[in-house]
A tleap script that builds the chain and sets N, CA, C and O, in Angstrom:
source leaprc.protein.ff14SB
mol = sequence {
  NMET ASP THR ARG TYR GLU ALA LYS VAL ASP
  VAL TRP ILE LYS LEU MET ILE TYR PHE THR
  VAL VAL ILE ILE VAL GLY PRO ALA PHE PHE
  VAL PRO PRO GLU GLU VAL PHE ILE TYR ILE
  LEU PHE ILE ILE PRO THR ILE ILE LEU MET
  LEU TRP LEU LEU TYR GLY SER TYR LEU GLU
  PHE ARG ASP GLU GLU LEU TYR ILE LYS LEU
  GLY PRO ILE PHE GLY ARG VAL LYS TYR ASP
  ASN ILE LYS SER ILE SER LEU THR LYS SER
  TYR LEU SER SER TYR ALA MET THR ASN LYS
  ARG VAL PHE ILE LYS VAL HIE ASN LYS THR
  TRP ILE LYS GLY ASP ILE GLN VAL GLY PRO
  LYS GLU ARG GLU GLU PHE VAL ASP GLU LEU
  ASN ARG ARG CYS ARG ASN LEU ASP ILE CASN
}
set mol.1.N position { 144.763 146.771 76.930 }
set mol.1.CA position { 145.655 145.779 77.526 }
set mol.1.C position { 146.329 144.957 76.424 }
set mol.1.O position { 145.673 144.533 75.473 }
set mol.2.N position { 147.619 144.738 76.555 }
set mol.2.CA position { 148.378 143.978 75.569 }
set mol.2.C position { 148.167 142.478 75.779 }
set mol.2.O position { 148.175 141.985 76.907 }
set mol.3.N position { 147.980 141.776 74.682 }
set mol.3.CA position { 147.819 140.329 74.720 }
set mol.3.C position { 149.022 139.717 74.020 }
set mol.3.O position { 149.377 140.116 72.911 }
set mol.4.N position { 149.641 138.750 74.675 }
set mol.4.CA position { 150.855 138.142 74.137 }
set mol.4.C position { 150.609 136.687 73.751 }
set mol.4.O position { 149.945 135.939 74.469 }
set mol.5.N position { 151.162 136.304 72.596 }
set mol.5.CA position { 151.133 134.924 72.128 }
set mol.5.C position { 152.568 134.451 71.956 }
set mol.5.O position { 153.375 135.107 71.297 }
set mol.6.N position { 152.874 133.322 72.549 }
set mol.6.CA position { 154.217 132.759 72.405 }
set mol.6.C position { 154.397 132.233 70.984 }
set mol.6.O position { 153.447 131.768 70.354 }
set mol.7.N position { 155.620 132.315 70.498 }
set mol.7.CA position { 155.934 131.805 69.165 }
set mol.7.C position { 156.064 130.293 69.209 }
set mol.7.O position { 156.612 129.731 70.157 }
set mol.8.N position { 155.556 129.644 68.178 }
set mol.8.CA position { 155.686 128.195 68.061 }
set mol.8.C position { 157.045 127.900 67.428 }
set mol.8.O position { 157.466 128.567 66.482 }
set mol.9.N position { 157.719 126.888 67.971 }
set mol.9.CA position { 159.003 126.476 67.419 }
set mol.9.C position { 158.904 124.990 67.098 }
set mol.9.O position { 158.643 124.175 67.983 }
set mol.10.N position { 159.113 124.639 65.835 }
set mol.10.CA position { 159.066 123.232 65.436 }
set mol.10.C position { 160.165 122.437 66.130 }
set mol.10.O position { 161.237 122.963 66.429 }
set mol.11.N position { 159.882 121.168 66.379 }
set mol.11.CA position { 160.827 120.294 67.076 }
set mol.11.C position { 162.163 120.235 66.356 }
set mol.11.O position { 163.210 120.264 67.004 }
set mol.12.N position { 162.150 120.154 65.034 }
set mol.12.CA position { 163.410 120.030 64.300 }
set mol.12.C position { 164.274 121.286 64.458 }
set mol.12.O position { 165.502 121.196 64.435 }
set mol.13.N position { 163.643 122.452 64.617 }
set mol.13.CA position { 164.411 123.687 64.834 }
set mol.13.C position { 165.010 123.686 66.236 }
set mol.13.O position { 166.168 124.063 66.417 }
set mol.14.N position { 164.224 123.262 67.233 }
set mol.14.CA position { 164.758 123.153 68.598 }
set mol.14.C position { 165.955 122.209 68.633 }
set mol.14.O position { 166.990 122.524 69.220 }
set mol.15.N position { 165.801 121.049 67.998 }
set mol.15.CA position { 166.901 120.079 67.972 }
set mol.15.C position { 168.132 120.642 67.275 }
set mol.15.O position { 169.258 120.420 67.719 }
set mol.16.N position { 167.917 121.368 66.189 }
set mol.16.CA position { 169.025 121.966 65.456 }
set mol.16.C position { 169.764 122.981 66.343 }
set mol.16.O position { 170.995 123.025 66.344 }
set mol.17.N position { 169.017 123.786 67.091 }
set mol.17.CA position { 169.646 124.783 67.964 }
set mol.17.C position { 170.401 124.096 69.101 }
set mol.17.O position { 171.549 124.441 69.380 }
set mol.18.N position { 169.759 123.122 69.759 }
set mol.18.CA position { 170.440 122.404 70.853 }
set mol.18.C position { 171.689 121.684 70.340 }
set mol.18.O position { 172.733 121.709 70.992 }
set mol.19.N position { 171.583 121.047 69.180 }
set mol.19.CA position { 172.713 120.328 68.593 }
set mol.19.C position { 173.851 121.297 68.286 }
set mol.19.O position { 175.015 120.981 68.536 }
set mol.20.N position { 173.531 122.464 67.752 }
set mol.20.CA position { 174.549 123.461 67.435 }
set mol.20.C position { 175.244 123.946 68.706 }
set mol.20.O position { 176.461 124.126 68.719 }
set mol.21.N position { 174.476 124.159 69.769 }
set mol.21.CA position { 175.078 124.578 71.041 }
set mol.21.C position { 176.061 123.513 71.534 }
set mol.21.O position { 177.173 123.836 71.952 }
set mol.22.N position { 175.650 122.255 71.485 }
set mol.22.CA position { 176.540 121.167 71.921 }
set mol.22.C position { 177.786 121.111 71.051 }
set mol.22.O position { 178.894 120.937 71.557 }
set mol.23.N position { 177.606 121.259 69.748 }
set mol.23.CA position { 178.732 121.191 68.813 }
set mol.23.C position { 179.746 122.311 69.068 }
set mol.23.O position { 180.952 122.081 68.978 }
set mol.24.N position { 179.268 123.522 69.387 }
set mol.24.CA position { 180.231 124.606 69.583 }
set mol.24.C position { 180.809 124.622 70.998 }
set mol.24.O position { 181.877 125.193 71.218 }
set mol.25.N position { 180.116 124.002 71.963 }
set mol.25.CA position { 180.658 123.933 73.328 }
set mol.25.C position { 181.684 122.805 73.438 }
set mol.25.O position { 182.692 122.942 74.130 }
set mol.26.N position { 181.424 121.703 72.761 }
set mol.26.CA position { 182.303 120.528 72.839 }
set mol.26.C position { 183.782 120.803 72.656 }
set mol.26.O position { 184.584 120.349 73.473 }
set mol.27.N position { 184.181 121.532 71.614 }
set mol.27.CA position { 185.612 121.783 71.412 }
set mol.27.C position { 186.284 122.575 72.543 }
set mol.27.O position { 187.511 122.572 72.638 }
set mol.28.N position { 185.520 123.240 73.386 }
set mol.28.CA position { 186.113 123.989 74.506 }
set mol.28.C position { 186.918 123.073 75.414 }
set mol.28.O position { 187.865 123.517 76.064 }
set mol.29.N position { 186.548 121.796 75.464 }
set mol.29.CA position { 187.266 120.840 76.313 }
set mol.29.C position { 188.577 120.385 75.684 }
set mol.29.O position { 189.398 119.761 76.356 }
set mol.30.N position { 188.785 120.687 74.411 }
set mol.30.CA position { 189.988 120.245 73.708 }
set mol.30.C position { 190.889 121.388 73.267 }
set mol.30.O position { 191.966 121.158 72.717 }
set mol.31.N position { 190.457 122.602 73.504 }
set mol.31.CA position { 191.250 123.773 73.147 }
set mol.31.C position { 192.408 123.883 74.150 }
set mol.31.O position { 192.219 123.629 75.340 }
set mol.32.N position { 193.591 124.257 73.682 }
set mol.32.CA position { 194.716 124.421 74.618 }
set mol.32.C position { 194.340 125.403 75.742 }
set mol.32.O position { 193.661 126.398 75.491 }
set mol.33.N position { 194.771 125.131 76.947 }
set mol.33.CA position { 194.389 125.948 78.113 }
set mol.33.C position { 194.605 127.448 77.925 }
set mol.33.O position { 193.810 128.245 78.423 }
set mol.34.N position { 195.645 127.844 77.229 }
set mol.34.CA position { 195.910 129.268 77.045 }
set mol.34.C position { 194.941 129.929 76.052 }
set mol.34.O position { 194.891 131.156 75.969 }
set mol.35.N position { 194.177 129.134 75.306 }
set mol.35.CA position { 193.232 129.672 74.327 }
set mol.35.C position { 191.765 129.485 74.721 }
set mol.35.O position { 190.875 129.947 74.008 }
set mol.36.N position { 191.506 128.820 75.833 }
set mol.36.CA position { 190.131 128.544 76.261 }
set mol.36.C position { 189.350 129.839 76.469 }
set mol.36.O position { 188.198 129.944 76.047 }
set mol.37.N position { 189.968 130.819 77.115 }
set mol.37.CA position { 189.277 132.070 77.400 }
set mol.37.C position { 188.808 132.746 76.103 }
set mol.37.O position { 187.673 133.215 76.020 }
set mol.38.N position { 189.675 132.793 75.106 }
set mol.38.CA position { 189.328 133.423 73.826 }
set mol.38.C position { 188.224 132.626 73.135 }
set mol.38.O position { 187.300 133.209 72.567 }
set mol.39.N position { 188.315 131.306 73.181 }
set mol.39.CA position { 187.294 130.467 72.557 }
set mol.39.C position { 185.934 130.698 73.217 }
set mol.39.O position { 184.929 130.870 72.527 }
set mol.40.N position { 185.903 130.702 74.525 }
set mol.40.CA position { 184.652 130.925 75.261 }
set mol.40.C position { 184.119 132.328 74.994 }
set mol.40.O position { 182.909 132.524 74.885 }
set mol.41.N position { 185.010 133.292 74.890 }
set mol.41.CA position { 184.602 134.661 74.593 }
set mol.41.C position { 183.847 134.755 73.259 }
set mol.41.O position { 182.953 135.586 73.101 }
set mol.42.N position { 184.216 133.899 72.312 }
set mol.42.CA position { 183.549 133.903 71.011 }
set mol.42.C position { 182.268 133.068 70.992 }
set mol.42.O position { 181.321 133.419 70.290 }
set mol.43.N position { 182.222 131.971 71.748 }
set mol.43.CA position { 181.036 131.110 71.657 }
set mol.43.C position { 179.883 131.577 72.547 }
set mol.43.O position { 178.729 131.276 72.245 }
set mol.44.N position { 180.154 132.291 73.618 }
set mol.44.CA position { 179.074 132.732 74.506 }
set mol.44.C position { 178.065 133.633 73.786 }
set mol.44.O position { 176.864 133.404 73.929 }
set mol.45.N position { 178.489 134.642 73.023 }
set mol.45.CA position { 177.477 135.444 72.303 }
set mol.45.C position { 176.646 134.612 71.322 }
set mol.45.O position { 175.454 134.864 71.148 }
set mol.46.N position { 177.267 133.637 70.690 }
set mol.46.CA position { 176.541 132.778 69.758 }
set mol.46.C position { 175.492 131.948 70.494 }
set mol.46.O position { 174.357 131.829 70.031 }
set mol.47.N position { 175.862 131.386 71.619 }
set mol.47.CA position { 174.916 130.589 72.412 }
set mol.47.C position { 173.785 131.465 72.928 }
set mol.47.O position { 172.621 131.069 72.875 }
set mol.48.N position { 174.114 132.645 73.423 }
set mol.48.CA position { 173.081 133.571 73.920 }
set mol.48.C position { 172.111 133.930 72.802 }
set mol.48.O position { 170.900 133.941 73.022 }
set mol.49.N position { 172.615 134.222 71.614 }
set mol.49.CA position { 171.765 134.569 70.484 }
set mol.49.C position { 170.827 133.414 70.126 }
set mol.49.O position { 169.634 133.630 69.916 }
set mol.50.N position { 171.349 132.212 70.058 }
set mol.50.CA position { 170.518 131.070 69.681 }
set mol.50.C position { 169.453 130.772 70.738 }
set mol.50.O position { 168.313 130.464 70.392 }
set mol.51.N position { 169.806 130.859 71.999 }
set mol.51.CA position { 168.817 130.627 73.056 }
set mol.51.C position { 167.807 131.773 73.134 }
set mol.51.O position { 166.649 131.548 73.487 }
set mol.52.N position { 168.227 132.987 72.814 }
set mol.52.CA position { 167.338 134.134 72.770 }
set mol.52.C position { 166.287 133.932 71.674 }
set mol.52.O position { 165.107 134.217 71.878 }
set mol.53.N position { 166.721 133.443 70.521 }
set mol.53.CA position { 165.781 133.138 69.445 }
set mol.53.C position { 164.776 132.073 69.889 }
set mol.53.O position { 163.584 132.167 69.594 }
set mol.54.N position { 165.267 131.075 70.591 }
set mol.54.CA position { 164.424 129.956 71.001 }
set mol.54.C position { 163.431 130.340 72.098 }
set mol.54.O position { 162.271 129.932 72.050 }
set mol.55.N position { 163.871 131.113 73.075 }
set mol.55.CA position { 163.024 131.404 74.239 }
set mol.55.C position { 162.545 132.849 74.337 }
set mol.55.O position { 161.765 133.169 75.234 }
set mol.56.N position { 162.979 133.714 73.459 }
set mol.56.CA position { 162.593 135.118 73.529 }
set mol.56.C position { 161.791 135.575 72.328 }
set mol.56.O position { 161.975 136.692 71.845 }
set mol.57.N position { 160.897 134.719 71.839 }
set mol.57.CA position { 160.111 135.046 70.654 }
set mol.57.C position { 158.628 135.029 70.983 }
set mol.57.O position { 158.126 134.090 71.601 }
set mol.58.N position { 157.934 136.076 70.564 }
set mol.58.CA position { 156.499 136.185 70.836 }
set mol.58.C position { 155.863 137.205 69.912 }
set mol.58.O position { 156.547 137.947 69.207 }
set mol.59.N position { 154.532 137.226 69.930 }
set mol.59.CA position { 153.739 138.215 69.196 }
set mol.59.C position { 152.863 138.901 70.229 }
set mol.59.O position { 152.298 138.249 71.107 }
set mol.60.N position { 152.753 140.210 70.121 }
set mol.60.CA position { 152.004 140.950 71.127 }
set mol.60.C position { 151.043 141.930 70.458 }
set mol.60.O position { 151.435 142.728 69.607 }
set mol.61.N position { 149.780 141.850 70.863 }
set mol.61.CA position { 148.785 142.805 70.394 }
set mol.61.C position { 148.873 144.037 71.269 }
set mol.61.O position { 148.598 143.978 72.468 }
set mol.62.N position { 149.253 145.145 70.676 }
set mol.62.CA position { 149.306 146.411 71.392 }
set mol.62.C position { 148.121 147.262 70.944 }
set mol.62.O position { 147.332 146.833 70.102 }
set mol.63.N position { 147.995 148.450 71.497 }
set mol.63.CA position { 146.830 149.290 71.205 }
set mol.63.C position { 146.613 149.517 69.716 }
set mol.63.O position { 145.501 149.327 69.223 }
set mol.64.N position { 147.649 149.918 68.991 }
set mol.64.CA position { 147.508 150.286 67.578 }
set mol.64.C position { 148.277 149.388 66.611 }
set mol.64.O position { 148.208 149.574 65.396 }
set mol.65.N position { 149.013 148.409 67.155 }
set mol.65.CA position { 149.872 147.625 66.278 }
set mol.65.C position { 150.114 146.227 66.814 }
set mol.65.O position { 149.935 145.950 68.000 }
set mol.66.N position { 150.528 145.351 65.902 }
set mol.66.CA position { 150.991 144.019 66.255 }
set mol.66.C position { 152.506 144.119 66.375 }
set mol.66.O position { 153.180 144.536 65.434 }
set mol.67.N position { 153.044 143.735 67.536 }
set mol.67.CA position { 154.485 143.770 67.784 }
set mol.67.C position { 154.990 142.338 67.673 }
set mol.67.O position { 154.462 141.435 68.321 }
set mol.68.N position { 156.012 142.136 66.850 }
set mol.68.CA position { 156.555 140.808 66.584 }
set mol.68.C position { 157.993 140.773 67.080 }
set mol.68.O position { 158.805 141.614 66.696 }
set mol.69.N position { 158.309 139.808 67.927 }
set mol.69.CA position { 159.654 139.698 68.505 }
set mol.69.C position { 160.191 138.306 68.227 }
set mol.69.O position { 159.566 137.312 68.596 }
set mol.70.N position { 161.338 138.228 67.582 }
set mol.70.CA position { 162.024 136.966 67.308 }
set mol.70.C position { 163.456 137.122 67.803 }
set mol.70.O position { 164.360 137.464 67.041 }
set mol.71.N position { 163.643 136.861 69.106 }
set mol.71.CA position { 164.948 137.095 69.721 }
set mol.71.C position { 165.281 138.573 69.623 }
set mol.71.O position { 164.491 139.407 70.066 }
set mol.72.N position { 166.444 138.924 69.049 }
set mol.72.CA position { 166.829 140.328 68.953 }
set mol.72.C position { 166.149 141.069 67.793 }
set mol.72.O position { 166.276 142.287 67.674 }
set mol.73.N position { 165.438 140.341 66.954 }
set mol.73.CA position { 164.792 140.918 65.782 }
set mol.73.C position { 163.350 141.259 66.142 }
set mol.73.O position { 162.671 140.480 66.811 }
set mol.74.N position { 162.888 142.417 65.701 }
set mol.74.CA position { 161.501 142.773 65.989 }
set mol.74.C position { 160.886 143.507 64.811 }
set mol.74.O position { 161.585 144.038 63.948 }
set mol.75.N position { 159.570 143.522 64.799 }
set mol.75.CA position { 158.843 144.235 63.756 }
set mol.75.C position { 157.516 144.714 64.307 }
set mol.75.O position { 157.027 144.209 65.317 }
set mol.76.N position { 156.948 145.682 63.637 }
set mol.76.CA position { 155.651 146.236 64.021 }
set mol.76.C position { 154.792 146.369 62.774 }
set mol.76.O position { 155.274 146.745 61.705 }
set mol.77.N position { 153.509 146.054 62.931 }
set mol.77.CA position { 152.562 146.237 61.841 }
set mol.77.C position { 151.329 146.909 62.428 }
set mol.77.O position { 150.693 146.380 63.339 }
set mol.78.N position { 151.005 148.071 61.900 }
set mol.78.CA position { 149.796 148.767 62.352 }
set mol.78.C position { 148.571 147.997 61.849 }
set mol.78.O position { 148.534 147.533 60.709 }
set mol.79.N position { 147.578 147.875 62.722 }
set mol.79.CA position { 146.357 147.144 62.355 }
set mol.79.C position { 145.703 147.735 61.116 }
set mol.79.O position { 145.153 147.000 60.296 }
set mol.80.N position { 145.757 149.050 60.972 }
set mol.80.CA position { 145.140 149.710 59.813 }
set mol.80.C position { 145.832 149.359 58.497 }
set mol.80.O position { 145.246 149.529 57.427 }
set mol.81.N position { 147.076 148.869 58.564 }
set mol.81.CA position { 147.813 148.512 57.347 }
set mol.81.C position { 147.629 147.056 56.939 }
set mol.81.O position { 148.131 146.640 55.894 }
set mol.82.N position { 146.919 146.279 57.743 }
set mol.82.CA position { 146.738 144.863 57.416 }
set mol.82.C position { 145.583 144.719 56.434 }
set mol.82.O position { 144.464 145.159 56.695 }
set mol.83.N position { 145.878 144.095 55.304 }
set mol.83.CA position { 144.906 143.951 54.219 }
set mol.83.C position { 144.141 142.632 54.326 }
set mol.83.O position { 142.919 142.609 54.174 }
set mol.84.N position { 144.858 141.532 54.587 }
set mol.84.CA position { 144.208 140.231 54.731 }
set mol.84.C position { 145.058 139.311 55.594 }
set mol.84.O position { 146.253 139.533 55.792 }
set mol.85.N position { 144.400 138.267 56.102 }
set mol.85.CA position { 145.040 137.302 56.999 }
set mol.85.C position { 144.649 135.910 56.529 }
set mol.85.O position { 143.485 135.669 56.208 }
set mol.86.N position { 145.610 134.992 56.484 }
set mol.86.CA position { 145.288 133.612 56.127 }
set mol.86.C position { 146.260 132.651 56.792 }
set mol.86.O position { 147.384 133.018 57.135 }
set mol.87.N position { 145.808 131.408 56.968 }
set mol.87.CA position { 146.675 130.356 57.495 }
set mol.87.C position { 147.463 129.768 56.336 }
set mol.87.O position { 146.947 129.633 55.227 }
set mol.88.N position { 148.703 129.425 56.598 }
set mol.88.CA position { 149.549 128.883 55.534 }
set mol.88.C position { 150.583 127.945 56.127 }
set mol.88.O position { 150.827 127.938 57.334 }
set mol.89.N position { 151.183 127.156 55.253 }
set mol.89.CA position { 152.336 126.320 55.620 }
set mol.89.C position { 153.457 126.707 54.670 }
set mol.89.O position { 153.281 126.714 53.452 }
set mol.90.N position { 154.605 127.028 55.239 }
set mol.90.CA position { 155.707 127.490 54.405 }
set mol.90.C position { 157.015 127.384 55.185 }
set mol.90.O position { 157.021 127.413 56.416 }
set mol.91.N position { 158.117 127.260 54.456 }
set mol.91.CA position { 159.443 127.301 55.072 }
set mol.91.C position { 160.226 128.514 54.600 }
set mol.91.O position { 161.435 128.595 54.815 }
set mol.92.N position { 159.545 129.460 53.955 }
set mol.92.CA position { 160.224 130.668 53.503 }
set mol.92.C position { 160.716 131.473 54.702 }
set mol.92.O position { 160.189 131.339 55.806 }
set mol.93.N position { 161.704 132.289 54.485 }
set mol.93.CA position { 162.247 133.133 55.532 }
set mol.93.C position { 161.171 134.075 56.061 }
set mol.93.O position { 160.445 134.700 55.288 }
set mol.94.N position { 161.076 134.170 57.382 }
set mol.94.CA position { 160.056 135.020 57.987 }
set mol.94.C position { 160.312 135.160 59.482 }
set mol.94.O position { 161.363 134.772 59.991 }
set mol.95.N position { 159.319 135.728 60.174 }
set mol.95.CA position { 159.371 135.858 61.625 }
set mol.95.C position { 158.866 134.596 62.309 }
set mol.95.O position { 158.437 134.672 63.461 }
set mol.96.N position { 158.894 133.461 61.669 }
set mol.96.CA position { 158.345 132.236 62.233 }
set mol.96.C position { 159.390 131.133 62.261 }
set mol.96.O position { 160.214 131.012 61.355 }
set mol.97.N position { 159.341 130.323 63.330 }
set mol.97.CA position { 160.230 129.168 63.444 }
set mol.97.C position { 159.405 127.881 63.386 }
set mol.97.O position { 159.720 126.886 64.038 }
set mol.98.N position { 158.353 127.933 62.593 }
set mol.98.CA position { 157.481 126.796 62.345 }
set mol.98.C position { 156.976 126.892 60.915 }
set mol.98.O position { 157.000 127.967 60.315 }
set mol.99.N position { 156.524 125.783 60.373 }
set mol.99.CA position { 155.962 125.860 59.023 }
set mol.99.C position { 154.462 126.164 59.062 }
set mol.99.O position { 153.883 126.496 58.027 }
set mol.100.N position { 153.824 126.059 60.222 }
set mol.100.CA position { 152.405 126.405 60.376 }
set mol.100.C position { 152.329 127.875 60.760 }
set mol.100.O position { 152.585 128.249 61.904 }
set mol.101.N position { 151.972 128.699 59.781 }
set mol.101.CA position { 152.096 130.140 59.941 }
set mol.101.C position { 150.795 130.873 59.661 }
set mol.101.O position { 149.828 130.318 59.140 }
set mol.102.N position { 150.818 132.141 60.031 }
set mol.102.CA position { 149.753 133.065 59.683 }
set mol.102.C position { 150.369 134.061 58.699 }
set mol.102.O position { 151.348 134.736 59.016 }
set mol.103.N position { 149.786 134.143 57.508 }
set mol.103.CA position { 150.260 135.058 56.474 }
set mol.103.C position { 149.491 136.362 56.604 }
set mol.103.O position { 148.260 136.370 56.561 }
set mol.104.N position { 150.210 137.460 56.763 }
set mol.104.CA position { 149.595 138.777 56.916 }
set mol.104.C position { 149.990 139.631 55.715 }
set mol.104.O position { 151.152 139.996 55.540 }
set mol.105.N position { 148.990 139.937 54.898 }
set mol.105.CA position { 149.205 140.782 53.715 }
set mol.105.C position { 148.949 142.219 54.137 }
set mol.105.O position { 147.938 142.511 54.776 }
set mol.106.N position { 149.865 143.122 53.782 }
set mol.106.CA position { 149.750 144.503 54.243 }
set mol.106.C position { 149.580 145.485 53.091 }
set mol.106.O position { 150.044 145.247 51.976 }
set mol.107.N position { 148.896 146.606 53.387 }
set mol.107.CA position { 148.807 147.741 52.461 }
set mol.107.C position { 150.118 148.515 52.556 }
set mol.107.O position { 150.881 148.325 53.504 }
set mol.108.N position { 150.378 149.357 51.617 }
set mol.108.CA position { 151.528 150.273 51.653 }
set mol.108.C position { 152.853 149.529 51.816 }
set mol.108.O position { 153.665 149.877 52.673 }
set mol.109.N position { 153.065 148.509 50.991 }
set mol.109.CA position { 154.314 147.756 51.066 }
set mol.109.C position { 155.470 148.556 50.485 }
set mol.109.O position { 155.296 149.336 49.549 }
set mol.110.N position { 156.644 148.352 51.053 }
set mol.110.CA position { 157.880 148.900 50.496 }
set mol.110.C position { 158.822 147.727 50.288 }
set mol.110.O position { 158.482 146.597 50.642 }
set mol.111.N position { 159.978 147.966 49.732 }
set mol.111.CA position { 160.906 146.862 49.530 }
set mol.111.C position { 161.487 146.371 50.848 }
set mol.111.O position { 162.016 145.260 50.905 }
set mol.112.N position { 161.402 147.168 51.909 }
set mol.112.CA position { 161.873 146.732 53.223 }
set mol.112.C position { 160.735 146.091 54.013 }
set mol.112.O position { 160.894 145.022 54.602 }
set mol.113.N position { 159.598 146.756 54.015 }
set mol.113.CA position { 158.446 146.255 54.765 }
set mol.113.C position { 157.391 145.763 53.805 }
set mol.113.O position { 156.923 146.509 52.945 }
set mol.114.N position { 157.018 144.510 53.951 }
set mol.114.CA position { 156.007 143.952 53.074 }
set mol.114.C position { 155.166 142.942 53.824 }
set mol.114.O position { 155.001 143.031 55.040 }
set mol.115.N position { 154.635 141.978 53.086 }
set mol.115.CA position { 153.847 140.927 53.704 }
set mol.115.C position { 154.726 140.145 54.676 }
set mol.115.O position { 155.930 139.999 54.466 }
set mol.116.N position { 154.103 139.646 55.739 }
set mol.116.CA position { 154.872 138.917 56.741 }
set mol.116.C position { 154.190 137.605 57.088 }
set mol.116.O position { 152.992 137.430 56.867 }
set mol.117.N position { 154.974 136.693 57.636 }
set mol.117.CA position { 154.456 135.431 58.148 }
set mol.117.C position { 154.922 135.289 59.581 }
set mol.117.O position { 156.090 135.518 59.895 }
set mol.118.N position { 153.998 134.908 60.447 }
set mol.118.CA position { 154.310 134.719 61.860 }
set mol.118.C position { 153.843 133.337 62.287 }
set mol.118.O position { 153.001 132.733 61.622 }
set mol.119.N position { 154.382 132.833 63.389 }
set mol.119.CA position { 154.047 131.485 63.841 }
set mol.119.C position { 153.658 131.414 65.303 }
set mol.119.O position { 154.454 130.950 66.119 }
set mol.120.N position { 152.455 131.860 65.666 }
set mol.120.CA position { 152.023 131.747 67.060 }
set mol.120.C position { 151.656 130.306 67.420 }
set mol.120.O position { 151.260 129.529 66.552 }
set mol.121.N position { 151.789 129.950 68.704 }
set mol.121.CA position { 151.400 128.607 69.147 }
set mol.121.C position { 149.917 128.358 68.923 }
set mol.121.O position { 149.539 127.310 68.400 }
set mol.122.N position { 149.080 129.298 69.308 }
set mol.122.CA position { 147.621 129.162 69.147 }
set mol.122.C position { 147.196 129.935 67.892 }
set mol.122.O position { 146.719 131.066 67.982 }
set mol.123.N position { 147.373 129.316 66.736 }
set mol.123.CA position { 147.165 129.992 65.464 }
set mol.123.C position { 145.741 130.506 65.262 }
set mol.123.O position { 145.547 131.672 64.919 }
set mol.124.N position { 144.761 129.660 65.468 }
set mol.124.CA position { 143.373 130.058 65.220 }
set mol.124.C position { 142.931 131.163 66.173 }
set mol.124.O position { 142.270 132.115 65.758 }
set mol.125.N position { 143.288 131.042 67.434 }
set mol.125.CA position { 142.951 132.071 68.430 }
set mol.125.C position { 143.625 133.400 68.068 }
set mol.125.O position { 143.023 134.466 68.195 }
set mol.126.N position { 144.874 133.320 67.619 }
set mol.126.CA position { 145.614 134.505 67.203 }
set mol.126.C position { 144.912 135.191 66.018 }
set mol.126.O position { 144.753 136.411 66.012 }
set mol.127.N position { 144.495 134.404 65.020 }
set mol.127.CA position { 143.824 134.955 63.843 }
set mol.127.C position { 142.508 135.616 64.243 }
set mol.127.O position { 142.176 136.688 63.736 }
set mol.128.N position { 141.759 134.993 65.142 }
set mol.128.CA position { 140.498 135.591 65.611 }
set mol.128.C position { 140.746 136.953 66.253 }
set mol.128.O position { 140.030 137.917 65.983 }
set mol.129.N position { 141.771 137.023 67.106 }
set mol.129.CA position { 142.091 138.290 67.770 }
set mol.129.C position { 142.543 139.338 66.750 }
set mol.129.O position { 142.161 140.504 66.847 }
set mol.130.N position { 143.340 138.931 65.790 }
set mol.130.CA position { 143.818 139.857 64.763 }
set mol.130.C position { 142.647 140.359 63.907 }
set mol.130.O position { 142.587 141.539 63.562 }
set mol.131.N position { 141.737 139.472 63.574 }
set mol.131.CA position { 140.537 139.875 62.815 }
set mol.131.C position { 139.721 140.918 63.570 }
set mol.131.O position { 139.187 141.845 62.960 }
set mol.132.N position { 139.618 140.778 64.890 }
set mol.132.CA position { 138.860 141.728 65.704 }
set mol.132.C position { 139.503 143.112 65.708 }
set mol.132.O position { 138.800 144.120 65.782 }
set mol.133.N position { 140.818 143.169 65.629 }
set mol.133.CA position { 141.530 144.440 65.755 }
set mol.133.C position { 141.728 145.170 64.420 }
set mol.133.O position { 141.973 146.377 64.410 }
set mol.134.N position { 141.627 144.465 63.322 }
set mol.134.CA position { 141.904 145.072 62.010 }
set mol.134.C position { 140.616 145.600 61.382 }
set mol.134.O position { 139.639 144.866 61.233 }
set mol.135.N position { 140.626 146.872 61.018 }
set mol.135.CA position { 139.432 147.511 60.454 }
set mol.135.C position { 139.448 147.556 58.932 }
set mol.135.O position { 138.406 147.774 58.314 }
set mol.136.N position { 140.596 147.355 58.320 }
set mol.136.CA position { 140.706 147.530 56.870 }
set mol.136.C position { 140.897 146.217 56.116 }
set mol.136.O position { 141.523 146.201 55.056 }
set mol.137.N position { 140.370 145.126 56.646 }
set mol.137.CA position { 140.537 143.830 55.981 }
set mol.137.C position { 139.694 143.758 54.723 }
set mol.137.O position { 138.547 144.206 54.694 }
set mol.138.N position { 140.289 143.178 53.673 }
set mol.138.CA position { 139.540 142.894 52.444 }
set mol.138.C position { 138.749 141.611 52.681 }
set mol.138.O position { 139.325 140.594 53.067 }
set mol.139.N position { 137.475 141.646 52.463 }
set mol.139.CA position { 136.636 140.456 52.611 }
set mol.139.C position { 136.467 139.824 51.239 }
set mol.139.O position { 135.995 140.464 50.300 }
set mol.140.N position { 136.859 138.560 51.137 }
set mol.140.CA position { 136.774 137.856 49.844 }
set mol.140.C position { 135.438 137.179 49.703 }
set mol.140.O position { 135.176 136.537 48.686 }
savepdb mol mol.pdb
quit
């Protein structure tokens, strides 16, 4: 059975997304009537993308892999490829919209796929579940 954890989103990121939506919708009221349709045609995909990131992000434990979804972006990590897990705080680019993250170090890294950071709401519970599913963890 798949277990899903919602992604944590820091308040400042939520505010930034809401503020951006307001900023790009506002000018629609001042655009000349003959150009409103074109303006709306361009801002709707942007709004959908930003709200998708905000409300369509989660981590899911599947049979053989961890599935990571951040809006339209997704990733998969096989449990057998996970080398170590640790809690961290970081603002580096990753699959997380919070600075309270879980750092997942993986075996068999490539320049495209490497170590990842994720930000589940229930961090400790998530780490416990991940520890149970991973057989190749390095014990320090």
